[in-house]
N, C-alpha and C positions, 0 to 999 in steps of 0.2 A: 345277527352280527354281520353275516355275509351281505345283507342288503345295504348296510351302512358302508361297508368297504367298497361296494360297487358305486355308490353315490360319491364317495370320497375320490375314487379313481377318476370318474368322469369330471368332477370339479377340478381336480389337479391337472387333467389334460387341458381343460379350458384355460385355467390360470397360467399354465405353462406357455400356451400360445400367446396370451396377452403379455406375459413377461418378456418372451423372446421378441415380440414386436416392439415393445417399448425400449428394449435394449439395442435396437437396430439390427437384429439378426436377419429380419426380412426387409427386402428392399421394395420399392414401389411396384415393380412389375412382377413380383413373385406370386401374386395371387393367381396369375394365369397358370403357372405350373402346378400350384396346389389344387386349383379347381379341376385341372385335367386329371390329376391323380385321383381326386375324389370321385369324379364322374366316370372315368374310364377303368378304374381299378377297384376302389373301395366299395362303391355302391353295387357293381355287379357281383363282387365277392360276397357282400352281405345278402344279396338275393339268392345266390347259389347255396349259401350256408342255411338260409331260411327254409329252403326246399329239400334239405338233406334227409329229413325223416318225414317228408310229406306223403300222405296217402290220398290219392285222387278220389274225389267224390263229386257227384252232381250238385250237391248242396253248395259247393264253393262258387258255382255260377251265380247264386243269389247274392253272394258277397260282392262279386263284380258288379252286379246290377245295383246293389246298395251304394257302391262307390260312385257309379254314374249319377244316381239320384241325389245323394247327399253332397256331391261335389257341384252339381248344377243348381241345387236348391237355393243357396245364398244369392246367386245371380238373378234368379227368377224373382226372389223376394225383393231384391233391390229395384227391379223393374216396377214392382207394385208401389214401393215407397216413393219412387221418383217419377210417377206417371204424369205429373204436371210440368216436368222439365222437357227440354227439347231432346231429339233423338240422340244427338251426340253425347250429352251428359248421361242419359239413360244407358247407352251402350258402354260408356266408360265405367260406370258403376257395376253393370252386369258382368262385364269381362274382368274387372278388377277384383270382384269378390268371389268369383268361381274358382274352385279347386283348392287343393291343400299342398303344402310342402312336406310330403311324407318321406320321400327317399333320403334326403340329407339331414333331416331333423328327427323325425319320429322313429325311423328304423333303428338307429343305434340305441336309442333308449329302450325300445320294445325288445330288441334282441338281448339287451343286458338284463332286463328284469323279467320278461315273459317270453323266453326263447321258444316255447312251444306254440305261441300265438303269432310268431313272425310270418309264417306262411299265409295266414289269414290276412294280415296287414298287406302283404304283397298282392294278394288277390284284390283287396280293396283298392290298392294303388293302381291296378290295371284299369279299373273303372274310372278312377280319378284321372288317369292319363288320357282316357278317351275324351273327357271333358276339357282338360287343360290344353291338349294339342289340337283343338279345332272344334270340338263339340259345343263348347260355350259360344264360340263365334258363330257357328251355324245356327244354333238355337236363338241367339240374340238377334241375328239378322233376320231370321224368320219371324220372330215375334214383333220386331220393330219395322219389318218390311223395308229393309235397307238395300235389298238387291235391285239390280237394274231392271229386271223384268217384274219384280214384285209378286212372284208366284209361289215363293217358298211358304210352307206351313210346317209347324212342328211335326205333324203326321208324316209329311213327305221326307223330312229329315230322318225320322225313325225308320222309314222304309229303306 
């Protein structure tokens, strides 16, 4: 029964936001304030809460590595499927398919239903962040040789 109540609460929050928007409660520029609240207050609070009962272990580094691998894998697969296209199209697909939106979407759900696993998801998101904040760009430019000097290799990026 607790599971159903949690789902109902999340659905009511979403429906409440939709209802308030349709009734004119939010104006056109309000998204800036709401996004600042979410990024600067809600997400950091969720991460701190996730690590409240965290026990450090070396095995968690494998979760970070898994985040890097699984976040960059869709981009590398897209390079294989688009190998007959020009470099610009291949780069677009590689960069567009790399990474996940874990912080603002998955974290609230995981903390609601699997609170003990939320620290593991944060560690996975660390690896995901490496890919999203420049790792995918570096790897894509190395594979497609888009640099001005043309000397980048995937191995040099890992170094």
